[in-house]
N, C-alpha and C positions, 0 to 999 in steps of 0.2 A: 504494500500500499504506499502511496506517495504521500509526502508531507503537504499540508494545506498550502496553496499558492504556488505549487511547484508543478511542472509539466515536463513531458519529454517530447522531443521531436523524433518521429518515427520515419526512417528512411530505408528503403529496401534497394540496395545497389543492384542486385540481381534483376530487378524489374526494369532497369533502364532501357529505353528504346530510342533509337535515332530515326526521325522521319526523313522523308525524301527531301524535304524543305530545310533539314538541319535542326529542327526543334528536338529537344531531348526531354522525354516525359518519364515518369517513374512513380513509384508508390511513395507518398510523403503526406504525413498528417500529424496533428498534435495529440498527444495523450494526456488528459488531465486526470487520469485515474478512473473516475466514475463516468467519464464521457469523452468521446473523441470528436475532433473537428478537422475537416468537414465530415469525416466518417473513416472507419477502419477500411484500409484498402484503397483509399482515395488516390487517383493518379492525376498528376498534374505536371506542369512544366517546371521541373526541379531546378534547373539552372536560373531561370527568372526568379523563381520563389526564394531560392537561397542566396542570391546575389546581394551583397551589402551596399549600401549607398555611402558615398564619401561626401562630406560637407565641403 
């Protein structure tokens, strides 16, 4: 069980796929313990989602 106000970022490197247009998608979601966002097994653009912004 996770501590209150803590979460994990779940990422499955084995799920990565490269599209014909060069987009990289894979399983990536947030696990808050009692609920997951957007949902378990969610697939999204992992490079866009995980890229950090520089000020």
